C-alpha positions in Angstrom: 39.9 79.3 72.9 38.2 76.6 70.9 38.0 73.0 72.2 37.3 69.5 71.0 36.1 66.6 73.0 38.5 63.7 73.7 37.8 60.6 75.8 39.8 58.0 77.7 39.0 55.3 80.2 37.8 57.9 82.7 35.4 59.6 80.3 35.2 62.8 78.2 37.3 65.9 78.6 37.8 69.2 76.6 41.2 69.6 74.8 42.4 72.8 73.0 41.4 72.3 69.4 44.8 73.5 68.1 46.8 70.9 70.1 47.6 67.3 69.2 47.4 65.8 72.6 44.5 63.8 74.0 42.6 63.2 77.2 45.3 61.7 79.4 47.7 64.6 78.6 44.9 67.1 79.3 44.1 65.5 82.7 47.8 65.7 83.7 48.0 69.2 82.5 45.1 70.2 84.7 46.0 68.2 87.7 49.7 69.1 88.0 50.1 72.8 87.8 53.4 72.7 89.7 56.3 74.8 88.9 57.2 76.3 85.5 59.5 73.7 84.0 58.2 71.3 81.4 59.6 67.9 80.7 63.0 68.6 79.0 62.8 68.6 75.3 65.8 66.2 75.2 63.5 63.6 76.8 60.8 64.3 74.2 63.3 63.9 71.4 64.5 60.6 72.9 61.0 59.3 73.1 60.5 60.1 69.4 63.6 57.9 68.6 62.2 55.2 70.9 58.7 55.3 69.4 60.0 55.2 65.9 62.3 52.2 66.7 59.4 50.4 68.3 57.0 51.0 65.4 59.5 49.8 62.8 60.4 46.8 64.9 56.8 45.8 65.4 56.3 46.1 61.7 59.3 43.8 61.0 57.9 41.3 63.5 54.5 41.5 61.8 52.9 42.9 65.0 52.0 46.2 63.3 50.9 46.9 59.8 53.1 49.0 57.5 50.5 51.8 57.0 50.4 52.6 60.7 54.1 52.0 61.4 55.3 54.3 58.6 52.9 57.1 59.7 54.1 56.8 63.3 57.7 56.9 62.1 57.0 60.1 60.1 55.5 61.8 63.1 58.5 60.8 65.2 60.7 62.5 62.6 58.7 65.6 62.9 59.2 65.6 66.7 62.9 65.1 66.3 63.0 68.0 63.9 61.3 70.2 66.5 58.1 70.8 64.5 55.7 69.7 67.2 57.4 71.2 70.3 54.4 73.1 71.6 52.4 69.9 72.1 54.4 68.7 75.1 53.2 70.8 78.0 53.6 68.5 81.0 55.7 69.3 84.0 58.4 67.3 85.8 56.3 67.1 88.9 53.8 64.5 87.7 53.6 60.7 88.2 57.0 59.3 89.2 57.1 56.8 86.4 56.7 59.4 83.7 53.5 57.6 82.5 51.8 60.9 81.6 54.6 62.0 79.5 54.7 58.6 77.7 51.0 59.0 77.0 51.5 62.6 75.9 53.9 61.3 73.3 51.6 58.5 72.3 48.6 60.8 71.9 50.4 63.4 69.9 51.9 60.7 67.6 48.5 59.0 67.2 46.7 62.2 66.4 49.2 63.5 64.0 49.6 60.0 62.3 45.9 60.0 61.7 46.1 63.4 60.1 48.9 62.1 57.8 46.9 59.0 56.9 43.6 60.8 56.6 41.8 58.2 58.7 41.3 57.7 62.4 43.0 54.3 62.7 46.1 54.9 64.9 45.4 54.4 68.6 47.9 55.9 71.2 47.9 52.7 73.4 47.2 49.9 70.9 49.6 51.0 68.2 52.0 53.8 69.3 52.6 52.1 72.7 52.5 48.6 71.3 54.8 46.2 73.1 55.7 49.0 75.5 54.9 50.3 79.0 55.7 53.6 80.6 57.8 51.6 83.0 60.3 50.5 80.3 60.0 53.4 77.9 60.7 56.2 80.3 63.9 54.7 81.6 64.9 54.0 78.0 64.3 57.6 77.0 66.3 58.8 80.0 69.3 56.8 78.9 69.0 58.0 75.3 68.7 61.6 76.3 71.6 61.3 78.8 74.0 59.7 76.4 73.1 62.1 73.6 73.6 65.2 75.7 76.8 63.9 77.2 78.4 63.0 73.9 77.1 65.9 71.8 77.0 68.7 74.3 79.4 68.1 77.3 82.3 66.2 75.8 82.9 68.9 73.1 83.0 71.6 75.9 85.5 69.4 77.9 87.7 69.1 74.8 87.6 72.9 74.4 88.8 73.5 78.0 91.4 70.7 77.8 92.9 72.2 74.6 93.1 75.7 76.2 94.7 74.3 79.4 97.2 72.3 77.4 98.2 75.4 75.5 98.6 77.4 78.8 100.6 74.6 80.3 103.1 74.6 77.4 103.3 78.4 77.3 104.2 78.6 81.0 106.5 75.6 81.4 109.5 77.7 82.2 107.8 80.3 84.5 109.1 79.4 88.0 106.9 80.5 90.9 106.2 79.8 94.5 104.2 76.7 95.3 101.6 76.9 98.0 100.2 74.2 100.3 97.7 74.9 103.2 97.5 78.5 101.8 101.1 78.9 103.0 104.3 79.2 101.0 105.9 76.0 99.8 108.7 74.9 97.5 108.9 76.2 93.9 106.9 74.9 91.0 106.5 76.1 87.4 103.2 77.7 86.4 103.1 75.2 83.6 103.3 72.3 86.2 100.5 73.9 88.2 98.3 74.2 85.1 99.1 70.7 84.1 97.4 69.6 87.3 94.3 71.5 86.2 94.5 69.9 82.7 94.7 66.4 84.2 91.7 67.0 86.5 89.6 67.8 83.4 91.0 64.9 81.5 90.4 62.5 84.3 86.8 63.6 84.7 86.3 63.1 81.0 87.6 59.5 81.3 85.1 58.9 84.1 82.2 60.4 82.2 83.1 58.2 79.2 83.0 55.2 81.5 79.5 56.2 82.7 78.3 56.6 79.1 79.2 52.9 78.5 76.9 52.0 81.4 74.0 54.1 80.0 74.0 52.2 76.7 71.8 49.4 78.3 68.2 50.0 77.5 65.1 48.9 79.5 62.8 48.7 76.4 61.3 45.2 76.2 60.7 44.8 79.9 57.2 46.4 79.8 55.4 46.7 83.1 57.5 44.7 85.6 60.4 43.4 83.6 58.9 40.2 82.3 58.2 41.6 78.8 54.5 40.8 78.9 52.7 41.6 75.6 55.9 41.8 73.6 57.4 39.6 70.9 60.3 37.6 72.3 62.7 39.4 69.9 61.3 42.9 70.4 63.7 44.1 73.1 66.9 43.2 71.2 65.6 44.3 67.8 64.2 47.7 69.1 67.5 48.4 70.8 69.4 47.7 67.6 67.0 50.1 65.7 67.7 52.8 68.3 71.4 52.2 67.9 71.0 52.6 64.1 68.9 55.8 64.5 71.3 57.5 66.9 74.7 56.0 65.7 75.5 55.3 69.3 76.2 51.9 70.9 72.9 51.2 72.5 71.9 47.6 73.3 69.1 45.8 75.1 69.8 45.5 78.9 70.5 41.9 79.9 68.2 42.1 83.0 65.1 44.2 82.6 64.1 43.7 86.3 67.2 45.7 87.1 66.6 48.3 84.4 63.1 49.2 85.7 63.8 49.5 89.4 67.4 50.8 89.5 68.9 54.1 88.5 72.5 53.1 89.4 73.9 53.9 85.9 72.6 57.4 86.1 73.9 57.8 89.7 77.3 56.5 88.7 77.5 58.8 85.7 76.3 61.8 87.6 78.9 61.0 90.1 81.5 61.7 87.3 79.7 65.0 86.6 80.0 65.9 90.3 83.7 65.0 90.1 84.0 67.4 87.2 82.1 70.1 89.1 84.4 69.6 92.1 87.5 70.0 89.8 86.0 73.1 88.2 85.4 74.5 91.7 89.1 73.9 92.5 90.5 75.3 89.2 88.3 78.4 89.4 89.2 79.0 93.0 92.9 78.7 92.2 92.6 81.1 89.4 90.8 83.8 91.4 93.2 83.4 94.3 96.2 83.8 92.1 94.6 86.7 90.2 93.5 88.5 93.4 94.6 92.1 93.7 95.6 93.7 91.5 97.8 95.4 94.2 96.7 94.0 97.5 96.3 90.3 96.6 98.6 87.6 95.3 98.4 89.0 91.7 100.4 86.3 90.0 97.9 85.9 87.2 96.3 88.6 85.0 92.8 87.7 83.9 90.7 89.2 81.1 88.7 92.4 81.7 85.3 91.3 80.6 83.0 93.8 82.3 83.1 96.5 85.1 83.3 94.8 88.5 81.5 97.3 90.6 78.6 99.8 90.5 80.4 102.0 93.0 84.2 101.4 92.7 85.5 102.7 89.4 88.1 100.5 87.6 87.3 97.4 89.6 87.6 94.1 87.7 86.1 90.9 89.3 86.7 87.2 88.4 83.2 86.8 87.2 83.8 83.7 85.1 85.2 82.0 88.2 82.2 83.0 90.2 79.8 81.7 87.5 81.5 78.3 87.2 81.6 77.8 90.9 77.9 78.5 91.2 77.3 75.9 88.5 79.5 73.5 90.5 77.4 73.7 93.7 74.2 73.4 91.7 75.6 70.1 90.2 76.5 68.9 93.7 73.0 69.7 94.8 71.6 67.8 91.8 73.7 64.8 92.8 72.1 64.7 96.2 68.7 64.7 94.6 69.6 62.0 92.1 71.1 59.8 94.8 68.1 60.0 97.1 65.8 59.4 94.1 67.7 56.3 93.1 67.4 54.9 96.6 63.6 55.0 96.4 63.0 52.1 94.0 60.2 50.1 95.5 59.8 46.5 94.3 59.6 46.4 90.5 59.8 50.1 89.7 61.5 53.4 90.7 59.0 56.2 90.8 61.4 59.2 90.9 62.2 59.1 87.2 61.2 62.6 86.0 63.1 64.4 88.8 66.1 62.3 88.2 66.4 63.0 84.4 65.5 66.7 85.0 68.4 67.1 87.4 70.8 65.0 85.3 70.2 67.0 82.1 70.4 70.3 84.0 73.8 69.3 85.3 74.9 68.4 81.7 73.6 71.6 80.3 75.1 73.8 83.0 78.5 72.2 82.9 78.6 72.3 79.1 77.7 76.0 78.9 79.8 77.0 81.8 82.9 75.2 80.6 82.6 76.9 77.2 82.1 80.3 78.8 84.9 79.7 81.3 87.3 78.7 78.5 86.5 81.4 76.0 86.1 84.3 78.4 88.8 83.5 80.9 91.2 80.6 80.4 92.4 81.6 76.9 93.2 85.1 78.1 95.1 84.2 81.3 98.7 85.7 81.4 101.3 85.5 84.1 102.4 88.6 86.0 106.1 87.7 85.9 107.3 90.6 87.9 105.0 89.6 90.9 105.8 85.9 90.4 109.6 86.6 90.5 109.2 88.9 93.6 107.4 86.2 95.6 109.8 83.5 94.5 112.9 85.4 95.6 111.3 86.2 98.9 110.0 82.7 99.7 111.3 81.2 102.9 110.6 77.8 101.7 113.5 77.9 99.3 115.4 76.8 102.4 114.1 73.3 101.8 116.9 72.9 99.3 119.4 73.1 102.2 117.9 70.0 104.0 120.3 67.5 102.3 123.3 69.7 103.1 122.8 71.1 106.6 119.8 69.1 107.9 116.2 70.0 108.7 117.0 71.6 112.1 119.6 74.0 110.8 117.5 74.8 107.8 114.6 75.6 110.1 116.9 78.0 112.1 117.7 79.9 109.0 114.1 80.2 107.9 112.9 81.3 111.3 115.6 83.9 111.7 114.9 85.3 108.2 111.2 85.5 109.0 111.7 87.1 112.4 114.2 89.7 111.3 112.7 90.4 107.9 115.9 89.5 106.1 116.7 87.1 103.3 117.6 83.5 103.7 121.1 84.1 102.6 121.5 86.9 105.1 120.2 84.6 107.9 122.5 81.8 106.9 125.5 84.1 107.0 124.5 85.6 110.3 124.2 82.1 111.8 127.6 81.0 110.3 125.9 77.9 108.9 126.9 78.4 105.2 129.2 80.6 103.2 127.7 82.9 100.5 129.1 80.6 97.8 127.7 77.5 99.4 124.3 79.1 99.7 124.2 80.3 96.1 125.2 76.9 94.9 122.5 75.1 96.9 119.5 77.4 96.6 118.7 77.6 92.9 114.9 77.6 92.2 115.4 76.3 88.7 116.9 73.1 90.2 114.0 72.7 92.6 111.2 72.1 90.0 
């Protein structure tokens, strides 16, 4: 491998000749060989948006000349287009402020801008990082990346699942089945009603995620090192946020209190809490489906799920609820990520939180996993669910909890006597009621009608 010599405040260092990064990136690359995961590309893209907005804002404020600003903006466009992806090698497990990733971006942009201009006049700190600090740029990039991924990746997946569940709710609105509470038989419900609960869970989670997105629109940019805005133009924060808003077509704005923005991660904690709520709902929905589809002969068997792949390497003909298992594994990963994010957010000391990379890494992983798993779960399972009406009808007719309809007529105690006798002797509720001389056959048939109990 061929190298070139780069230097920073610590001296000279060899850098691969074919890479655009500089000395600070190289030092981090050598000093933090921890794990295999690099900084998420979504964060890099967000930084490109931020750096472009900063350069154009500084140009408008006459803090940066047009020649440098336009070159910086062009490089940022290249980064956003994915043309320079192999120039961002740093891992998550670096400095907790993300300073080295900020400098990685600065160095790549400066080097490439100088190539575009044909002169060595763009400096990573003096020009690309002008009016900025890692302490305000990294939190800003976190928010841009989080909002972008939530709106463009997760929300479409949620809509897909909602549409499928709404369709299933409507299709099964007249399928009366046994309800269950405490894993025990309960009063009747329609399959459509049961599925409408699943639909509302997803819908409610979506509402909470959207509320979180609103909180993430506040940007730290303009606070620089400790929130005071040292070395920035007084209008830089507001103008740069407006530029970011224009570049992304979102609703970003400058945070009203930069001291808060640099040291607190509460908006990300709040929003990830909504992701955890979605994960919890997906765990419940998936578990309901795999319980109801258990069998096919020795389980509940009220639902028939798609046959996507063989379920066993030894048992021929076995089909497993693999999509349910996949989405529940995603759910517990998201719950684990939530613990990490919560602890990270609690560690803001004085003017800065230094658990930023691990926070955004876990946040974006949750978004990606939920987005992909919801799409897979919808397309490979939910759309193909069908009711096993014969099994549903069998359980309904044999449910002892139909006796609940008799409470207003003969009271709780007499109803309980009927249910207990039927269960003990293995007979129907009607047979038990007649044996106990509590009701006539006509009275029983008139009172116990499942269609009137839903």
